[in-house]
C-alpha positions in Angstrom: -0.1 -0.1 0.0 1.1 3.5 -0.7 1.1 6.4 1.6 -1.8 7.9 -0.5 -4.1 5.0 0.7 -3.9 3.0 -2.7 -3.3 -0.6 -3.3 -1.1 -1.7 -6.1 -2.3 -4.8 -8.0 -0.2 -5.3 -10.9 -0.8 -3.7 -13.3 -3.6 -1.8 -11.6 -3.8 0.7 -8.7 -7.0 1.1 -6.8 -8.1 3.2 -4.0 -8.1 1.3 -0.6 -11.9 1.7 -0.3 -12.6 -0.5 -3.3 -14.4 -3.6 -2.7 -12.4 -6.6 -1.7 -14.3 -8.8 -4.1 -13.0 -6.7 -7.0 -9.4 -6.7 -5.6 -9.6 -10.6 -5.7 -10.9 -10.8 -9.0 -8.5 -8.3 -10.5 -5.5 -9.9 -8.9 -6.6 -13.4 -9.9 -7.0 -12.2 -13.5 -3.6 -10.4 -13.4 -2.0 -13.6 -12.3 -3.9 -15.5 -15.0 -5.6 -17.8 -12.5 -9.1 -19.2 -13.1 -11.4 -19.2 -10.1 -10.9 -22.9 -9.8 -7.1 -22.7 -9.7 -7.2 -19.9 -7.1 -9.6 -22.0 -5.0 -7.2 -25.0 -5.1 -4.3 -22.8 -4.1 -6.2 -21.3 -1.3 -7.5 -24.6 -0.2 -11.1 -23.7 -0.5 -13.9 -24.8 -2.8 -14.6 -23.1 -6.1 -18.1 -22.4 -4.8 -16.8 -20.6 -1.7 -14.4 -18.5 -3.7 -17.3 -17.6 -6.0 -19.4 -16.6 -3.0 -16.6 -14.2 -1.9 -16.0 -12.8 -5.3 -19.6 -12.2 -6.0 -20.1 -10.4 -2.7 -22.5 -13.1 -1.1 -19.8 -13.6 1.5 -18.7 -10.2 2.4 -16.0 -11.0 5.2 -14.6 -14.6 5.1 -13.1 -16.2 8.1 -9.7 -14.9 9.1 -8.0 -18.2 7.9 -9.6 -18.3 4.7 -8.7 -14.5 4.1 -5.2 -15.4 4.9 -5.0 -18.4 2.5 -6.6 -16.3 -0.4 -4.1 -13.5 0.2 -1.3 -15.9 0.3 -2.4 -17.6 -2.9 -2.5 -14.1 -4.5 1.0 -13.1 -3.3 -0.7 -10.3 -1.3 -0.7 -9.1 2.2 -4.0 -9.9 3.9 -4.2 -6.4 5.3 -4.2 -5.0 1.6 -6.8 -7.5 0.4 -8.9 -7.6 3.5 -8.4 -4.3 5.5 -11.3 -5.3 7.8 -9.2 -8.3 9.1 -6.2 -6.3 9.9 -8.1 -3.7 11.8 
């Protein structure tokens, strides 16, 4: 995260207040990962990931948030600021 409150997601930079679901999708696509592949890397079901990306689950459990962030090579605080708070 930069000092201006933005999050860099190669190749995109978004304001910190952007929705987590969009951050996950953008980062996943930047890494050329399908939802299925990201779910496998994070150790969750594709349906669970889809529910998070679609906003049906707005705040996953902390362990799930950490695994998704790790699978995306991101800090959990950048991807899920609510968890770090």
